[in-house]
MDTraj code that builds the backbone (N, CA, C; nanometers):
import mdtraj as md
import numpy as np

residues = "UNK UNK UNK UNK UNK UNK UNK UNK UNK UNK UNK UNK UNK UNK UNK UNK UNK UNK UNK UNK UNK UNK UNK UNK UNK UNK UNK UNK UNK UNK UNK UNK UNK UNK UNK UNK UNK UNK UNK UNK UNK UNK UNK UNK UNK UNK UNK UNK UNK UNK UNK UNK UNK UNK UNK UNK UNK UNK UNK UNK UNK UNK UNK UNK UNK UNK UNK UNK UNK UNK UNK UNK UNK UNK UNK UNK UNK UNK UNK UNK UNK UNK UNK UNK UNK UNK UNK UNK UNK UNK UNK UNK UNK UNK UNK UNK UNK".split()
xyz = np.array([
    [0.0939, -0.1386, -0.0332],
    [0.0030, -0.0023, -0.0110],
    [0.0508, 0.1387, 0.0071],
    [0.1092, 0.1689, -0.1177],
    [0.1650, 0.2946, -0.1264],
    [0.1006, 0.4576, -0.2077],
    [0.1299, 0.4963, -0.0745],
    [0.0562, 0.6472, -0.1624],
    [0.0772, 0.7513, -0.2160],
    [-0.0298, 0.7430, -0.2842],
    [0.0147, 0.8009, -0.3973],
    [0.0359, 0.9167, -0.3954],
    [0.0134, 1.0187, -0.3211],
    [0.0514, 1.1276, -0.2971],
    [0.1555, 1.1580, -0.1534],
    [0.2021, 1.0625, -0.1337],
    [0.3631, 0.9963, -0.0034],
    [0.2729, 1.0728, 0.1508],
    [0.1633, 1.0406, 0.1742],
    [0.1009, 1.1095, 0.2662],
    [0.1524, 0.9883, 0.4095],
    [0.2231, 1.0118, 0.4263],
    [0.2994, 0.9476, 0.5548],
    [0.1391, 0.8664, 0.6579],
    [0.2254, 0.7597, 0.7082],
    [0.0862, 0.6753, 0.7728],
    [0.1495, 0.5776, 0.8911],
    [0.1338, 0.4743, 0.9121],
    [0.1861, 0.3752, 1.0813],
    [0.1881, 0.2998, 1.0382],
    [0.3693, 0.2773, 0.9902],
    [0.4232, 0.1347, 0.9097],
    [0.3072, 0.0672, 0.9422],
    [0.3360, -0.0755, 0.9179],
    [0.2550, -0.1900, 0.8736],
    [0.3063, -0.2634, 1.0060],
    [0.4042, -0.2865, 1.0330],
    [0.4192, -0.3832, 1.1128],
    [0.4205, -0.3211, 1.2785],
    [0.3983, -0.1630, 1.3058],
    [0.2847, -0.1456, 1.3960],
    [0.1738, -0.2028, 1.4850],
    [0.0879, -0.2605, 1.3476],
    [-0.0243, -0.2831, 1.3149],
    [-0.0331, -0.4645, 1.4132],
    [0.0750, -0.4809, 1.4287],
    [0.0386, -0.6962, 1.4380],
    [0.1149, -0.6349, 1.5854],
    [0.0968, -0.7860, 1.6797],
    [0.0803, -0.7513, 1.8173],
    [0.0748, -0.9195, 1.9131],
    [0.1747, -0.9766, 1.9815],
    [0.1270, -1.1149, 2.0178],
    [0.0972, -1.1220, 2.1267],
    [0.0243, -1.2009, 2.1610],
    [0.0189, -1.2723, 2.2792],
    [0.1028, -1.3661, 2.3547],
    [0.1403, -1.3140, 2.4894],
    [0.3147, -1.4250, 2.5492],
    [0.2881, -1.4315, 2.6600],
    [0.3188, -1.5923, 2.6579],
    [0.2794, -1.6657, 2.8318],
    [0.3711, -1.5210, 2.9749],
    [0.3012, -1.5602, 3.0329],
    [0.3596, -1.4839, 3.1368],
    [0.2864, -1.5425, 3.2520],
    [0.2993, -1.6674, 3.2955],
    [0.2466, -1.7708, 3.4184],
    [0.2021, -1.8480, 3.3198],
    [0.1620, -1.9395, 3.4591],
    [0.0666, -2.0511, 3.4221],
    [-0.0797, -2.0195, 3.3549],
    [-0.0937, -1.9233, 3.4053],
    [-0.2873, -1.8509, 3.3316],
    [-0.2775, -1.6754, 3.2974],
    [-0.1807, -1.6547, 3.3093],
    [-0.1607, -1.5181, 3.2495],
    [-0.0492, -1.4702, 3.0651],
    [-0.1128, -1.3799, 3.0399],
    [-0.0252, -1.3245, 2.8993],
    [-0.0654, -1.2651, 2.8710],
    [0.0511, -1.1627, 2.8286],
    [0.1470, -1.0517, 2.8692],
    [0.1360, -0.9575, 2.6796],
    [0.0968, -0.9370, 2.6150],
    [0.0395, -0.7881, 2.4949],
    [0.2100, -0.7180, 2.5148],
    [0.2820, -0.8274, 2.3598],
    [0.4049, -0.8219, 2.3116],
    [0.3951, -0.7253, 2.2049],
    [0.4209, -0.5965, 2.1585],
    [0.4065, -0.5284, 2.0263],
    [0.5100, -0.5146, 1.9569],
    [0.5302, -0.5180, 1.8250],
    [0.6808, -0.5186, 1.7593],
    [0.7605, -0.3553, 1.8435],
    [0.6675, -0.2486, 1.8679],
    [0.7546, -0.1350, 1.9305],
    [0.7719, -0.0615, 1.8484],
    [0.7303, -0.1164, 1.7357],
    [0.7567, 0.0443, 1.6524],
    [0.6034, 0.1797, 1.6264],
    [0.7150, 0.2795, 1.5960],
    [0.5849, 0.3697, 1.6276],
    [0.6853, 0.4957, 1.4393],
    [0.7043, 0.3624, 1.3902],
    [0.7059, 0.4710, 1.2606],
    [0.6382, 0.5220, 1.1537],
    [0.6204, 0.6197, 1.0841],
    [0.5958, 0.6972, 0.9824],
    [0.6729, 0.6498, 0.8886],
    [0.5734, 0.6128, 0.7277],
    [0.6327, 0.5805, 0.6537],
    [0.4952, 0.6376, 0.5418],
    [0.5725, 0.6916, 0.3845],
    [0.4850, 0.6940, 0.2539],
    [0.5215, 0.4942, 0.2255],
    [0.5433, 0.4657, 0.2469],
    [0.5390, 0.3242, 0.1820],
    [0.4526, 0.2158, 0.3109],
    [0.4675, 0.1312, 0.2801],
    [0.4100, 0.0113, 0.3657],
    [0.4717, -0.0401, 0.4789],
    [0.5790, -0.0513, 0.4567],
    [0.7056, -0.0846, 0.6192],
    [0.8636, 0.0295, 0.6039],
    [0.8302, 0.1109, 0.6664],
    [0.9516, 0.1657, 0.7553],
    [1.0533, 0.1303, 0.6715],
    [1.1608, 0.1350, 0.6760],
    [1.3000, 0.0813, 0.5970],
    [1.3076, -0.0157, 0.6804],
    [1.3733, -0.1743, 0.6599],
    [1.3785, -0.2967, 0.7889],
    [1.2796, -0.2938, 0.8399],
    [1.1862, -0.2388, 0.8418],
    [1.0478, -0.2971, 0.8987],
    [0.9657, -0.4426, 0.8792],
    [0.9755, -0.4726, 0.7533],
    [0.9413, -0.6649, 0.6851],
    [1.0177, -0.7234, 0.7762],
    [1.1617, -0.6987, 0.7709],
    [1.2240, -0.8139, 0.8501],
    [1.1801, -0.7347, 1.0029],
    [1.1934, -0.6244, 1.0320],
    [1.1710, -0.7320, 1.2111],
    [1.0995, -0.7568, 1.2370],
    [0.9147, -0.6740, 1.1495],
    [0.8172, -0.8003, 1.1738],
    [0.8649, -0.9848, 1.1645],
    [0.9429, -0.9981, 1.0186],
    [0.9497, -1.1695, 0.9984],
    [0.9850, -1.1701, 1.1402],
    [1.1015, -1.1117, 1.1865],
    [1.1722, -1.2019, 1.3566],
    [1.1255, -1.1984, 1.4451],
    [0.9782, -1.0921, 1.4758],
    [0.8795, -1.1358, 1.5842],
    [0.7915, -1.2153, 1.5597],
    [0.7674, -1.2154, 1.4122],
    [0.6752, -1.3213, 1.4217],
    [0.7517, -1.4668, 1.4115],
    [0.8615, -1.5134, 1.3580],
    [0.9110, -1.6506, 1.4041],
    [0.9380, -1.6611, 1.5677],
    [1.0356, -1.5441, 1.6440],
    [0.9720, -1.5582, 1.7669],
    [0.8319, -1.6039, 1.7994],
    [0.7720, -1.5123, 1.7734],
    [0.6051, -1.5716, 1.8720],
    [0.5750, -1.7399, 1.8276],
    [0.6092, -1.7440, 1.7187],
    [0.5626, -1.8473, 1.6429],
    [0.6769, -1.9794, 1.7411],
    [0.7562, -2.0251, 1.6981],
    [0.8163, -2.0807, 1.7838],
    [0.8290, -2.0808, 1.9706],
    [0.7269, -1.9792, 2.0497],
    [0.6878, -1.9529, 2.1697],
    [0.5909, -2.0049, 2.1776],
    [0.4856, -2.0192, 2.0584],
    [0.4111, -2.0831, 2.0515],
    [0.2854, -1.9579, 2.0823],
    [0.2412, -1.8624, 2.0835],
    [0.1669, -1.7364, 2.0449],
    [0.1102, -1.7710, 1.9380],
    [-0.0306, -1.7046, 2.0154],
    [-0.0960, -1.6366, 1.9475],
    [-0.1144, -1.4865, 1.8707],
    [-0.1162, -1.4458, 1.7640],
    [-0.0547, -1.2833, 1.6790],
    [-0.1860, -1.2413, 1.6231],
    [-0.1293, -1.1429, 1.6333],
    [-0.2889, -1.0769, 1.5920],
    [-0.2717, -0.9782, 1.5154],
    [-0.3539, -0.8896, 1.4279],
    [-0.3347, -0.7844, 1.2993],
    [-0.4731, -0.6635, 1.3688],
    [-0.4494, -0.5408, 1.4227],
    [-0.5200, -0.4408, 1.4736],
    [-0.5389, -0.3888, 1.2890],
    [-0.6445, -0.3769, 1.2957],
    [-0.7024, -0.2542, 1.1994],
    [-0.8759, -0.2110, 1.2461],
    [-0.7981, -0.0737, 1.2589],
    [-0.8913, 0.0586, 1.3336],
    [-0.9329, -0.0558, 1.4508],
    [-1.0411, -0.0221, 1.4903],
    [-1.1152, -0.1648, 1.6248],
    [-1.1344, -0.3303, 1.5878],
    [-1.1010, -0.3789, 1.5032],
    [-1.1215, -0.4693, 1.5120],
    [-0.9267, -0.5611, 1.5027],
    [-0.9666, -0.6355, 1.5858],
    [-0.8289, -0.7216, 1.6040],
    [-0.8595, -0.9068, 1.4733],
    [-0.7569, -0.9460, 1.4404],
    [-0.7407, -1.0273, 1.3811],
    [-0.6518, -1.1413, 1.3750],
    [-0.7052, -1.2684, 1.4614],
    [-0.5313, -1.3134, 1.5445],
    [-0.5165, -1.4914, 1.4486],
    [-0.4660, -1.5184, 1.4027],
    [-0.4163, -1.6659, 1.3177],
    [-0.2809, -1.6642, 1.4193],
    [-0.2343, -1.7615, 1.4159],
    [-0.0881, -1.8431, 1.4014],
    [0.0273, -1.7744, 1.3280],
    [0.2269, -1.7149, 1.3633],
    [0.2336, -1.6603, 1.3437],
    [0.2849, -1.7697, 1.1250],
    [0.2898, -1.8513, 1.1834],
    [0.3273, -1.9275, 0.9672],
    [0.1880, -1.8543, 0.9120],
    [0.0670, -1.8700, 0.9966],
    [-0.0506, -1.8441, 0.8743],
    [0.0510, -1.7237, 0.8154],
    [0.0416, -1.6043, 0.9233],
    [0.0737, -1.4546, 0.8697],
    [0.1217, -1.4745, 0.8114],
    [0.2687, -1.5661, 0.7934],
    [0.3727, -1.5201, 0.7309],
    [0.3384, -1.5577, 0.5599],
    [0.2738, -1.7418, 0.5553],
    [0.2120, -1.7207, 0.4685],
    [0.1100, -1.6074, 0.3697],
    [0.0851, -1.5934, 0.4465],
    [-0.0407, -1.4606, 0.4622],
    [0.0386, -1.3539, 0.3740],
    [0.1005, -1.2779, 0.4112],
    [0.2227, -1.1857, 0.3766],
    [0.3420, -1.2118, 0.2741],
    [0.3419, -1.3097, 0.2238],
    [0.4450, -1.4201, 0.1212],
    [0.5179, -1.4410, 0.1575],
    [0.5493, -1.4472, 0.2842],
    [0.7061, -1.5170, 0.3268],
    [0.6893, -1.6242, 0.3946],
    [0.6942, -1.7723, 0.2999],
    [0.7055, -1.8677, 0.3518],
    [0.7387, -1.9181, 0.4066],
    [0.9081, -1.8276, 0.4291],
    [1.0162, -1.8706, 0.4721],
    [1.0169, -1.8560, 0.6216],
    [0.9151, -1.8002, 0.6620],
    [0.8736, -1.8361, 0.7825],
    [0.8129, -1.8592, 0.8827],
    [0.6930, -1.9602, 0.7797],
    [0.6852, -2.0646, 0.8271],
    [0.7409, -2.2210, 0.8675],
    [0.8241, -2.1954, 0.7666],
    [0.9678, -2.3015, 0.7550],
    [1.0461, -2.2823, 0.9118],
    [1.0605, -2.1268, 0.9319],
    [1.1291, -2.1340, 1.0477],
    [1.0914, -2.1762, 1.1783],
    [1.0061, -2.1672, 1.1726],
    [0.8196, -2.2067, 1.2961],
    [0.8601, -2.3514, 1.2972],
    [0.8060, -2.4524, 1.2472],
    [0.7874, -2.5680, 1.2110],
    [0.8815, -2.6369, 1.0943],
    [0.9856, -2.6663, 1.0529],
    [1.0183, -2.7262, 0.9352],
    [0.9252, -2.8097, 0.8055],
    [0.8649, -2.8977, 0.9294],
    [0.7134, -3.0082, 0.8760],
    [0.6370, -2.9526, 0.8452],
    [0.6206, -2.7560, 0.8530],
    [0.4672, -2.7342, 0.8562],
    [0.4956, -2.7314, 0.6664],
])
top = md.Topology()
chain = top.add_chain()
for i, resn in enumerate(residues, 1):
    res = top.add_residue(resn, chain, resSeq=i)
    for name in ("N", "CA", "C"):
        top.add_atom(name, md.element.get_by_symbol(name[0]), res)
traj = md.Trajectory(xyz[None], top)
């Protein structure tokens, strides 16, 4: 998603977050920490930043969400990787996948 008139928008990686185990019955929200704005989909290097988070969250068995407005969609990291066109993410999480 590239804006034709170079309007700046939040980097796409900022819309992803994982639920990370934080004890036996509690979970902690972990974000990518991105607060960058860009005229493109990703701030420079932030596609790689999200890949790293997806792999780490996937190996830990975390559920990953993407927020768009007031709606959050959740699925596994491998599924997000495939959806984003990064099959290597799924392979790094589970080589048998």
